[in-house]
N, C-alpha and C positions, 0 to 999 in steps of 0.2 A: 201796347208796347210790351215786349218780353225781355226779361233779363237774359243775358247770354249765359250766365252762371251765377247761382246764388252763393257760390263759395268765393267769388272775387270780393276783394275788400271794398271796392267802390262801385259795385254793380248797380244799375238802375233798378227800381222796383218794378215788378210785374203788376199792372193795374187792371182791375176788373172793369168791364165796360159800363156797368150800371152806376159806378161811382160818379158823383157830380163832376162836371168838367173842371170846376174850380179846385176841388181837392185833388183831382188827377194831375192838374198842372202844378199845383203846389208841391206834391210829392216828387214829381219829376225835377222841378227847379231847385228844391231846398233840402231834399233828403237823399240818403244813399243806404244801401244795405251794408252792414258792417258786423261781422262776427264778433261777439263779445261786447257789443255796445247795447245800451238801453237808454231810452229817454222817457221822462215822466210824461204823463198825459198833459200836465200843465205846461211843461217846457215846449212840447210840440204844438200845443194849441196857441200859446203865446207867440211862437214863431209864425204860425199860420196867420194869426191876426195882424202881425206886423207886415207880413208879405201881402195880405189882402189890402192893407192901407196903401201900399206902394202901387197896387193895381187899381185903386179907387173902387174896390169891391167891398160890399158888406159881408163880413165873415159870418158863417153859420154858427149856431150855438155849440157849446162844448159837447153836450150829449149827442147832437146830430153829427158833429165832426168825429167823435169817438165811434159812432156806428159806421160811418163811412170808412174809417180806418179798419175796423173789424171786418167789414165786407170785403176788404182786400187781403184778408187772411194775415194781417199783421198780428203776430203773437203778442199777447199781453199777459201780465201777471201782476199780482199785488205783492209788493215788498215793503215792509215797514209801513203798512197802511196807505201806500201810494201806488196807483196803477202805473205800470211801466210797459212800454212797448220794447220788445226784445229784438235784437238783430237789425236795428235801424239807428242811424245817426243824422243829426242836422248838419248839413254842409257848413264848413267854415266860411 
């Protein structure tokens, strides 16, 4: 899936084919690109775990999940000692 424009406020993410199907589906279902937004690694992982439970799936570990997000070119940075993914938001 390709985003029509990364500048749109609620554009879908462009996902790399090698990403696990579970993470690809999670990102499509529960996140959106959003300029000026950032989520901590803990926030997105906790949301992923909750989403996995609704799908009766076992979530992957946080380190593995973080690598999957990085493989999709999600930009991350460390702010105040916490890893944050930039330009992404969890859908309400």
